[in-house]
C-alpha positions in Angstrom: 3.9 81.5 -213.3 3.1 80.1 -216.8 -0.2 78.9 -218.1 -0.1 75.7 -220.1 -2.8 74.2 -222.3 -2.8 70.4 -223.1 -5.3 67.7 -224.1 -5.6 64.0 -224.6 -2.9 62.6 -222.3 -5.0 59.4 -222.1 -2.8 58.1 -219.2 -3.4 54.3 -219.0 -5.1 54.0 -222.4 -3.5 51.1 -224.3 -5.7 51.6 -227.3 -3.4 54.5 -228.5 -0.3 52.3 -228.6 0.9 50.6 -231.8 -1.7 48.3 -233.1 -4.5 49.6 -230.9 -7.6 51.4 -231.9 -5.7 54.5 -233.0 -3.6 52.7 -235.7 -1.7 54.7 -238.2 -1.3 58.4 -237.8 -2.7 58.6 -234.3 -0.8 55.6 -232.8 1.7 56.4 -230.1 5.1 54.9 -230.6 5.5 53.1 -227.3 5.9 49.4 -226.4 3.8 49.5 -223.2 1.3 51.7 -221.5 3.7 52.1 -218.6 6.3 53.5 -221.0 3.8 55.9 -222.5 2.7 57.0 -219.0 6.2 57.6 -217.8 7.2 59.6 -220.9 4.1 61.8 -220.7 4.7 62.4 -217.0 8.4 63.2 -217.5 7.7 65.6 -220.4 4.9 67.3 -218.3 7.2 67.8 -215.3 10.1 68.9 -217.4 8.0 71.8 -218.8 5.5 72.5 -216.0 6.6 73.8 -212.6 4.7 73.4 -209.3 3.3 77.0 -209.5 2.3 76.9 -213.1 -1.4 76.7 -214.2 -2.5 73.9 -216.5 -5.7 73.8 -218.5 -6.2 70.2 -219.5 -8.8 70.0 -222.3 -9.9 66.5 -221.6 -9.4 62.8 -222.0 -7.0 62.7 -219.1 -6.8 59.0 -218.0 -8.5 55.7 -217.7 -8.1 52.9 -215.1 -4.7 52.7 -213.4 -3.5 55.6 -215.5 -5.3 57.9 -213.1 -2.6 57.0 -210.5 -0.2 59.1 -212.6 -2.1 62.4 -211.9 -0.7 62.8 -208.4 2.8 63.0 -209.9 2.1 65.9 -212.3 3.3 69.4 -211.5 1.1 72.5 -211.6 -2.3 73.7 -210.5 -4.6 71.8 -212.8 -8.0 72.7 -214.3 -10.0 70.2 -216.3 -12.4 70.8 -219.2 -14.1 67.4 -219.5 -13.4 65.3 -222.6 -15.6 62.5 -224.1 -13.6 59.8 -222.2 -13.6 61.6 -218.8 -15.9 60.5 -216.0 -16.9 63.6 -214.0 -17.5 61.4 -211.0 -14.0 59.9 -211.0 -12.5 60.5 -207.5 -9.0 60.9 -209.0 -10.1 63.8 -211.2 -11.8 65.5 -208.2 -8.6 65.1 -206.1 -6.3 66.3 -208.9 -8.1 69.2 -210.6 -8.9 72.5 -208.8 -11.8 73.1 -211.2 -13.7 70.8 -213.6 -15.9 72.3 -216.3 -17.2 71.7 -219.8 -15.6 74.7 -221.5 -13.8 78.0 -220.7 -14.4 81.3 -222.3 -11.7 83.9 -222.5 -13.9 86.7 -223.7 -11.3 89.5 -223.6 -9.1 87.5 -225.9 -11.9 86.1 -228.1 -10.9 82.5 -227.3 -13.0 79.5 -226.2 -11.4 76.3 -224.9 -13.2 73.0 -225.3 -12.4 69.4 -225.8 -14.1 68.9 -229.1 -13.6 71.5 -231.8 -16.8 73.7 -232.0 -18.4 75.6 -234.9 -17.2 79.2 -234.9 -19.3 80.3 -237.9 -21.5 83.4 -237.5 -24.5 81.2 -237.9 -23.6 79.1 -234.9 -23.9 82.2 -232.7 -20.4 81.7 -231.4 -18.5 83.3 -234.3 -19.4 86.8 -233.2 -18.1 86.1 -229.7 -15.0 84.0 -230.3 -12.3 84.2 -233.0 -10.4 81.1 -231.9 -11.2 77.7 -230.5 -8.4 75.9 -228.7 -9.4 72.3 -228.4 -8.2 68.7 -228.2 -9.8 65.4 -229.4 -8.3 65.3 -232.8 -4.9 63.8 -231.8 -2.9 63.9 -235.1 -5.7 65.0 -237.4 -5.5 68.6 -238.6 -7.7 71.3 -237.0 -10.9 71.9 -239.0 -10.2 75.6 -239.8 -7.6 78.4 -239.3 -9.7 79.5 -236.3 -9.0 76.2 -234.5 -5.9 75.2 -232.6 -5.5 71.5 -231.5 -3.4 70.9 -228.4 -3.6 67.1 -228.3 -0.3 65.8 -227.0 0.5 64.4 -230.4 0.6 67.9 -231.8 2.3 69.7 -229.0 
């Protein structure tokens, strides 16, 4: 069993394609939402096996894109992103757990959707040395203590 960490699949979100809201560096190079959805699902299932664990750091899907979730391999856990509706039935059916963040204290790692402040003054810097997050798509992580796992970067 392997544990995978991913963020920002945005299944069904046409605003990330070509001339959508995410123009320029964050735009995804697909002609249609269906093409994007199929590519993401194929890449997911090529890497992730049925018994693998997946920590999805949010912004999973919108609208009909939620139909893709049933096709994805692995035992899935969701850390909610800013575009996720915690009351969405598709998320409840798909994900074994749904939470806001995950602390891996032994490793000094915290997983979140948005990058968080790890300075000592934040109160988190003494507890965590690394924040694995999503949300930024193609933008660089804010510091060397941050690792962005948005699909555009992985």
